[in-house]
ROMIRO-180929 format. One record per residue: residue in one letter; x, y, z of N, C-alpha, C, O, CB in turn. Coordinates in steps of 0.1 Angstrom, whole numbers, plus 2048, in hexadecimal, padded with zeros to 3 digits. Glycine has a CB too. Example, Ala and Ser with C-alpha at 12.3 -4.5 7.8 and 13.67 -1.06 7.14 Angstrom:
% residues 2
a8847C784E87B7D384E8847DF84E88E7DF8558717D385A;s8807EA8478897F584788180084F88680B85088D7FA839;
% end
This chain:
% residues 112
x77A8947577808947647818A27697888AB76378E88D763;x77B8A577477C8B277B7878B27857878AB78F76E8B6781;x7918BB78379C8BB78C7998BF79A79F8BA7A47A78C5787;x78F8C879C78C8CC7AA7868C17B27878C17BE7828D87A9;x77F8B77AC7798AC7B37828A07B27808967BA76C8A97AE;x78B89F7A97938937A779D8917B27A08857B679A89479A;x7A489B7B77AE8997C17A98937CE7AF88A7D37B58A67C4;x79D8987D37988927DF7958837DD79787B7E678C8997E4;x78F8807D278C8727CE79886A7CD79985F7D37838717C1;x7A286F7C67AF8687C57B58667D37BA85B7D57B98707BC;x7B68707DB7BC86F7E87B68647F17BD85D7F87BC87C7EF;x7A88647F17A185A7FA7A484C7F57A78437FC79285D7FA;x7A284A7E87A483D7E27B38397E37B582D7E77A083D7D3;x7BC8427E17CA83E7E37CD83A7F17D48307F37D384A7DF;x7C98417FB7CB83E8097C683080D7CC8288137C5849812;x7BA82E8087B382180C7BA8158057BD80B80B7A4821808;x7BC8177F87C280C7F07D08097F47D57FE7F57C180F7E1;x7D88147F77E68127FB7E680A8087EE8018097ED8207FD;x7DE80E8127DF80781F7DB7F881E7E27EF8237D580E829;x7D07F58167CC7E88157D67DF80D7D97D48107BE7E780E;x7DB7E58027E57DE7FA7F27DC8017F87D17FF7E87E67ED;x7F67E58098027E38118017D881B80A7D081B8057F0819;x7F67D68227F57CB82B7F47BE8237F97B48287E87CD834;x7EE7BE8187EE7B280F7FC7AE80A8007A380A7E47B3804;x8037B98068117B680181A7B180C8227A98098167C47FB;x8187B68188217B182381D7A282682679A82881F7BA82F;x8107A082780C79282B80F78882081477D8247FD79282D;x80E78B81381078280981E78380382277B7FA8067837FE;x82678D8078347908038347937F483B78D7EC83D785806;x82B79D7F082B7A17E28347AE7E182F7B97E081C7A57DE;x8417AC7E184A7B77E084E7B97D18517AF7CA8577B47E8;x84D7C57CD8517C87BF8607C67BC8647C37B184D7D77BC;x8687C87C78767C67C687B7C37D48757C57DE87E7D27C0;x8877BD7D488E7BA7E189B7C17E28A27C27D88917AA7E2;x89F7C67ED8AB7CD7EF8B47C47F88B07C08038A97DB7F6;x8C17C37F48CB7BB7FB8D57C58008DE7C97F98D17B07F2;x8D37C980D8DC7D48128EB7D08138F37D98118D77D8820;x8EE7C38168FC7BF8179037C180990F7C48098FD7B181C;x8FC7BE7FF9017BF7F18FE7CD7EB9047D07E08FC7B47E8;x8F57D47F18F17E17EC8EB7E07DD8EF7E77D48FC7EB7EC;x8E37D67DC8DC7D47CF8CE7D17D08C97CC7DA8E47C97C7;x8C67D47C58B87D17C58B67C57BB8BD7C37B28B07DE7C0;x8AB7BE7BF8A77B37B68997B47B38917B97BB8AA7A57BD;x8957B07A78877B17A287E7A67AA88279B7AA8867AF793;x8737AA7AE8697A27B687079D7C28797A27C78647977AD;x86A7927C886F78C7D487A7837D28797797CA8637857DC;x8867857D889177D7D78957787E489377E7EF89D7847D0;x89B76C7E58A07677F18AC76F7F68B37757EE8A47587F0;x8AF76F8038BB7778088C77718028C97658018BB776817;x8D07797FE8DD7757F78E87758028ED76A8068E177E7EC;x8EC7808068F67818108F178B81B8F179781990478780A;x8EC7858268E678E8308D778E82D8D27878258EC79C830;x8D07968358C17968338BD79E8278C47A78228BB79C83F;x8B179A8228AB7A18168A07AA81C8997A78258A579780C;x89F7B68168957C081A88A7C080F88C7C480489B7CE81C;x87E7BD8148727BD80B86A7CA80C8617CD80486A7B180D;x86C7D28178647DD81B8627E780F8577EB80C8697E4827;x86D7EA80986D7F47FE8647EE7F285C7F67EC87B7F77F8;x8657E27F085C7DC7E584E7DC7E98457DD7E08617CD7E3;x84B7D97F683D7DA7FA8377E87F982C7EA7F483B7D6809;x83F7F27FC83B8007FA8388037EC82E8097E984680A800;x8417FF7E383F8017D58337FA7CF82B7FF7C784B7FD7CD;x8317EE7D48257E67CF8187ED7D380F7EF7CB8257D87D5;x8177F17E080C7F87E580A8067DE7FF80A7DB80C7FA7F4;x81580D7DB81481A7D580F8197C78078217C28228207D5;x81480F7BF80F80E7B180180A7B17F980F7A88188037AA;x7FD8017B97EE7FD7B97E58087BD7DB80A7B77EC7F17C3;x7EA8107C77E281B7CC7E18267C17D782D7BF7E78217D9;x7EC8297BB7ED8337B07E382F7A57DB8377A07FB8347AA;x7E38227A17DA81E7967CC81F79A7C38247937DD80F792;x7C981B7A67BB81C7AB7B682A7AC7AB82E7A97B98157B9;x7BF8337B17BC8417B37B98487A57B08507A47C68487BA;x7C184479B7BF84A78E7B28457887AB84D7817CB847785;x7AF83878A7A383378479783A78B78D83D7857A2824786;x79883C79878D8427A078A85179B77F85679D7908427AF;x7948577967928657917898657857838707827A086B78D;x78885A77E77F85A77277185477576985376B786852767;x76F85078176284B78575885778575C862789762844793;x74C85578074286078074086778E74186079873585B77B;x73D87478E73C87B79A7308767A37318777AF73A88A797;x72687279D71A86D7A571E8617AD71885E7B870F86979C;x7288597A972D84D7B07378527BB73684D7C67348437A7;x74085B7B874A85F7C17448687CC74B86A7D77558677BA;x73886E7CB7328767D572F86D7E272F8727ED72587C7D0;x72E8607E072B8577EB7378547F373784E7FD72484B7E6;x7438577ED7508547F475285C8007538687FF75B8557EA;x75385580C75585C81876485F81A76C85681974F854824;x76786B81D77686F81E77C86882B78886882C77787E81F;x77486483477885E84077F85183E78784C84776D85C84A;x77D84A83378483E82F79384082E79A83783177E838822;x79784C82B7A584F8297AD84E8367B984D8367A785C823;x7A684F8427AD84D84E7A88418567AF83B85E7AB859857;x79C83C85379683185A79D8248567A281C85F787830858;x79F8228497A58158447B48158487B880A84D7A4815835;x7BC81F8467CA81E84B7CB81C85A7D481585E7D182B847;x7C28228627C281F8707BF8108737C680A87C7B7828877;x7B680B86C7B37FC86D7BF7F48697C27EA86F7A77F9864;x7C67F885E7D27F185A7DD7F18657E47E78677D77F684D;x7DE7FD86C7E87FE8777E47F48827ED7EE8887E880C87C;x7D77F28857D37E988F7D67DA88A7DA7D28927C47EA892;x7D47D887E7D77CA8787E67C887A7EA7BD87E7D37C9869;x7EF7D18777FD7CF8788017CE88780A7C688A8057DB872;x7FA7D58907FD7D389E7FA7C58A28017C08AA7F47DD8A6;x7EF7C089D7EC7B28A07F67A889A7FA79F8A17DD7AF89B;x7FA7AA88E8037A18878117A288E81879888E8057A5878;x8147AD8938227AF89A8217AE8A982B7B28B08287BC895;x8167A98AE8157A88BD8207A08C48237A38CF8077A28C0;x8267968BD83078F8C283D7978C58447948CE8347848B9;x83F7A18BE84A7AA8C08487B38CC8527B78D384D7B28B4;x83B7B68CF8387BF8DA8367B88E78387BE8F282C7C78D7;x8327AC8E782E7A48F38397998F583578D8F682079E8F1;x84579D8F884F7938FB85179290985A78A90E85C7968F3;
% end
């Protein structure tokens, strides 16, 4: 593993995998944990609201972060001849596409 080439590979893979995993986690509700603000407590995985609303957003962020970290670390060990084909533009193109997907999914909130 060459450190000088590993960080750019890690960064591109992390950005792409985080964005894609986040939209999947939101759609399928794959939250690593649930926060209950009225009770000020956390619950493991997805829990039903107890007293007041439950917040899954923190769990979605954690789910996407762990998946992206794992994918980025694995990508650091991929041979250099394979990673040379990796376009750095994916690190902004895919998240931009995910923002458009969320805009579409939340259009009901904008078009009232």
